[in-house]
C-alpha positions in Angstrom: 137.4 -143.3 155.6 139.3 -144.4 152.6 137.1 -146.8 150.8 139.5 -150.1 149.8 136.2 -152.3 148.5 135.5 -151.5 144.9 131.8 -153.1 143.5 131.7 -155.5 141.3 130.0 -153.0 138.6 133.6 -150.7 139.2 135.8 -153.8 138.8 134.4 -155.0 135.4 133.0 -151.7 134.0 130.1 -151.5 131.8 129.0 -154.6 130.0 128.8 -154.0 126.7 125.5 -154.6 124.9 127.2 -157.1 122.2 127.9 -159.4 125.6 124.6 -159.0 126.8 122.9 -159.9 123.9 125.4 -163.0 123.3 124.4 -164.0 126.8 120.5 -163.6 126.1 120.7 -165.7 123.0 122.8 -168.4 124.4 119.8 -169.0 127.3 116.9 -168.9 125.3 118.6 -171.7 122.7 119.8 -173.5 126.0 115.7 -173.2 127.1 114.3 -173.8 124.1 116.3 -177.3 123.7 115.4 -178.2 127.3 111.8 -177.3 126.4 111.4 -179.4 123.3 113.8 -182.9 125.0 111.0 -182.3 128.2 108.4 -181.7 125.7 109.9 -185.4 124.4 109.9 -186.9 128.0 113.4 -187.3 127.3 116.3 -187.4 130.1 119.6 -186.0 128.7 121.6 -188.7 128.8 118.7 -189.9 126.2 118.8 -187.2 124.5 122.6 -187.6 123.8 122.1 -191.4 123.0 119.5 -190.4 120.3 122.2 -188.0 119.0 125.3 -190.0 119.2 126.4 -187.1 121.8 127.7 -188.0 125.0 125.8 -186.8 127.8 128.6 -184.3 129.0 128.3 -182.5 125.3 124.6 -182.0 126.3 124.7 -180.9 129.4 127.1 -177.9 128.0 124.3 -177.0 125.5 121.5 -176.6 128.7 123.9 -174.5 130.7 123.8 -171.6 128.3 127.0 -171.1 127.9 127.9 -173.0 124.8 128.6 -170.9 121.3 126.3 -173.0 118.6 127.0 -173.6 115.1 124.4 -173.3 112.6 125.3 -176.8 112.1 124.9 -178.2 115.1 121.3 -175.8 115.0 120.2 -177.4 112.0 121.1 -181.1 113.6 118.6 -180.2 116.7 116.0 -178.7 114.7 115.7 -181.6 112.3 115.8 -183.9 115.6 112.9 -182.1 116.7 110.9 -181.5 113.5 110.9 -178.0 115.1 112.8 -174.6 114.4 115.4 -174.2 117.4 115.9 -170.5 116.5 113.7 -168.7 114.1 115.4 -165.3 112.6 112.5 -162.7 111.4 
């Protein structure tokens, strides 16, 4: 019998390690922001207002798919008074 459907892995091929690392870091950053936001008891709307940003931007940050700049990470670290990312 002829096989017509390919598996997702066959269609996409192996996922490069660099992409896996990027995705993992993105989700770790968004999880950290979400954790700090909840420690302060802030909703997305309150958080956005406190930063002078749109709620849709905060939603992107928390999605795990936003490509953060160093400037944004520095601003968020200053806001929370704690690092978002640690290097060591």
